[in-house]
C-alpha positions in Angstrom: 0.0 0.0 0.0 1.3 3.4 -0.8 2.5 5.3 2.2 0.9 8.6 3.1 3.4 11.5 3.4 3.3 13.8 6.4 6.2 16.2 6.5 5.2 17.5 9.9 6.1 14.1 11.4 9.4 14.1 9.6 10.7 17.5 10.6 14.0 17.0 12.5 13.9 17.9 16.1 16.7 18.9 18.5 17.3 15.2 19.2 18.3 14.8 15.5 20.8 17.6 15.7 22.9 15.4 18.0 26.6 15.2 17.0 28.1 11.8 16.5 25.1 10.3 18.3 25.0 7.0 16.4 27.1 4.8 14.1 26.8 5.5 10.4 26.3 1.9 9.8 23.6 1.3 12.4 19.9 1.5 12.3 19.9 5.0 13.9 22.3 6.4 11.3 19.7 8.9 10.2 20.1 10.8 13.4 23.8 11.3 13.2 25.3 14.6 12.3 29.0 15.2 11.9 31.1 18.0 13.1 32.2 21.2 11.2 35.4 21.9 13.0 37.4 18.7 12.6 39.9 17.6 15.1 40.5 20.2 17.7 42.2 18.3 20.5 45.7 19.2 21.8 48.3 19.0 19.1 50.8 17.2 21.2 48.6 14.3 22.3 46.2 11.9 20.6 42.6 12.5 21.1 40.8 10.0 23.4 38.6 7.7 21.4 36.1 7.1 24.2 33.6 10.0 24.5 33.4 9.9 28.3 37.2 9.8 28.5 37.5 12.7 26.1 35.1 14.7 28.3 37.2 14.0 31.4 40.5 14.8 29.7 39.5 17.9 27.9 37.4 19.1 30.8 40.4 19.0 33.1 42.4 21.1 30.5 39.4 23.5 30.1 39.0 24.1 33.9 42.7 24.9 34.2 42.1 27.9 31.9 38.5 28.5 30.8 39.6 31.4 28.5 41.8 29.1 26.4 40.0 28.9 23.1 41.6 25.6 22.0 40.7 24.0 25.4 37.1 25.3 25.1 36.9 23.9 21.5 38.1 20.5 22.5 35.9 20.3 25.6 32.9 21.6 23.8 33.3 19.0 21.0 33.8 16.3 23.5 30.7 17.3 25.4 28.6 17.3 22.2 29.9 14.0 21.1 29.0 12.6 24.5 25.5 13.9 24.3 25.9 16.6 26.9 24.5 19.3 24.6 23.3 21.9 27.1 26.6 21.9 28.9 28.5 22.1 25.6 26.5 25.2 24.6 27.1 26.8 28.0 30.9 26.2 27.7 31.1 27.5 24.2 29.0 30.5 24.9 31.4 31.6 27.7 34.3 30.8 25.4 33.0 33.1 22.6 32.5 35.9 25.2 36.1 35.5 26.3 37.4 35.2 22.7 35.2 37.6 20.7 35.5 37.1 16.9 37.1 33.7 17.2 35.5 32.0 14.1 36.2 28.3 15.1 34.6 29.0 18.4 31.6 30.7 16.8 31.2 27.7 14.4 31.3 25.2 17.2 28.9 27.4 19.4 26.5 27.7 16.5 26.4 23.9 16.1 25.9 23.5 19.9 22.9 25.9 19.7 21.5 23.8 16.9 22.0 20.7 19.0 19.6 22.2 21.5 17.0 23.3 19.0 17.9 27.0 19.1 17.8 27.2 15.3 17.5 31.0 14.8 20.2 31.8 17.2 22.4 29.1 15.7 21.9 30.6 12.2 22.8 34.0 13.5 25.9 32.8 15.3 27.0 30.8 12.3 26.6 33.9 10.1 29.4 35.5 12.1 31.7 32.4 11.7 32.3 33.1 8.1 31.7 35.9 5.6 30.2 36.3 2.0 33.7 37.1 0.7 35.2 34.1 2.3 32.4 31.5 2.7 32.8 28.1 4.3 30.7 25.6 2.4 30.4 23.4 5.5 28.9 26.3 7.5 26.6 27.2 4.6 25.2 23.7 4.7 24.8 23.9 8.5 22.9 27.2 8.1 20.7 25.5 5.5 19.8 22.8 8.0 18.9 25.4 10.6 16.6 27.1 8.0 15.0 23.8 7.2 14.3 23.2 10.9 12.5 26.5 10.9 10.4 25.5 7.9 12.2 28.1 5.6 12.9 25.5 2.9 13.4 27.9 -0.1 16.0 29.9 1.9 17.6 26.7 3.0 18.0 25.6 -0.6 19.8 28.8 -1.5 22.4 28.0 1.1 22.8 24.5 -0.1 23.2 25.8 -3.7 25.9 28.2 -2.5 27.7 25.3 -0.6 27.6 23.2 -3.8 29.2 26.0 -5.8 32.2 25.7 -3.5 32.0 21.9 -3.0 30.4 20.4 -6.1 28.8 17.1 -5.7 29.3 16.9 -1.9 27.1 14.0 -0.8 26.3 15.5 2.6 25.0 18.8 1.1 23.1 16.9 -1.6 21.5 14.8 1.0 20.4 17.9 2.9 19.0 19.3 -0.3 17.0 16.1 -0.9 15.6 16.1 2.6 14.7 19.8 2.2 12.6 18.9 -0.8 11.1 16.0 1.1 10.0 18.2 3.9 8.1 20.4 1.4 6.5 17.3 -0.2 8.5 17.5 -3.5 9.5 13.8 -3.5 10.7 13.5 -7.1 13.2 16.4 -6.6 14.1 14.9 -3.2 14.9 11.6 -4.8 16.9 13.2 -7.6 19.1 15.0 -5.2 19.6 12.0 -3.0 20.4 9.8 -5.9 23.2 12.2 -6.8 24.4 12.0 -3.3 24.1 8.2 -3.3 26.2 8.0 -6.5 29.2 9.7 -4.9 32.0 7.4 -3.8 32.0 9.5 -0.6 28.4 8.7 0.3 27.9 7.1 3.7 25.1 5.0 5.2 23.1 8.1 6.2 22.7 9.0 2.5 21.6 5.4 1.8 19.0 5.6 4.6 17.7 9.0 3.4 17.3 7.8 -0.2 15.6 4.6 1.0 13.2 6.7 3.1 12.3 9.0 0.1 11.8 6.0 -2.2 9.7 4.3 0.4 7.5 7.4 0.9 6.6 7.1 -2.8 5.3 3.6 -2.2 8.2 1.7 -3.7 9.1 -0.2 -0.5 10.8 -3.2 -2.2 13.2 -0.8 -3.9 13.7 1.1 -0.7 14.6 -2.0 1.2 17.2 -2.9 -1.4 18.8 0.5 -1.1 19.0 0.5 2.7 20.5 -3.1 2.7 23.1 -2.4 0.1 26.7 -3.4 1.1 25.8 -4.0 4.8 26.5 -7.0 7.0 23.3 -9.0 7.5 22.7 -7.8 11.0 23.0 -4.1 10.1 20.9 -4.7 6.9 18.1 -6.2 9.0 18.2 -3.4 11.5 18.1 -0.8 8.8 15.1 -2.4 7.1 13.3 -2.6 10.4 14.1 1.1 11.0 12.9 2.0 7.6 9.6 0.1 8.1 9.1 1.9 11.4 9.7 5.3 9.9 7.3 4.7 7.0 4.6 3.2 9.3 4.6 6.4 11.3 2.9 8.2 8.4 -0.1 5.8 8.7 -0.6 6.4 12.4 -4.2 7.4 13.2 -4.9 11.0 13.7 -4.5 11.9 17.3 -2.1 9.1 18.0 1.0 10.0 20.0 3.8 11.5 17.9 7.1 9.7 17.9 10.6 11.0 17.3 10.9 12.5 13.8 13.3 11.1 11.3 14.6 13.6 8.8 18.4 13.6 9.2 19.9 16.9 8.1 23.6 16.3 7.7 26.1 18.9 8.8 29.3 17.8 7.1 32.9 17.9 8.2 
């Protein structure tokens, strides 16, 4: 049976702005967002791979000198990776006050605000993290996701278009563009953008999930299932198919039924 499309149930919430919240290969890959600042840990030491250990290590360094921009960046990223979003935003807010005009800090702070659902403030802060004469395509894409969260899809697409001028064919930006079209019910355009993303050798499992979702929303579930299972181990493939079925079934929930976590995964690329 053809699935009914309800974009209101697919709008990404603050929970889907979580950074590195899930493995790209797992069934919750659609909720993972990557970072924009890259590795920002101390140059002389390897970054801890365990999120909790990173919070402990970078927290100690930050508390020794809260005005140190590098320490605040590392600690803020570690907190966000560990799911401590409100604390990350608080740390980075104070760091931007202590280091006015520091663009890496502003970029990280803007992301932390988006983590917490403060999309307008995130957009405004990110606007200060780069400039029209020297744009950062990654930040343009992040700003697009913030606009999409606020329902300003046409504006969001202008930011994705600008990002693609700098980084043609980037699968993360194309995936965002596709989801933007999905949220405004233009499923053919959504599928076109996501297929372009899927064709990239740099496409990850999140792109596969998003394409499968859009194909499934058009009633082609068998094809969608094939897409989300591609190149995955059997256990991950089964989990992804189950996740896709769950996402699509939410669109058939009776009116008045409790709403569950939305699924649109707007990617914020490295």
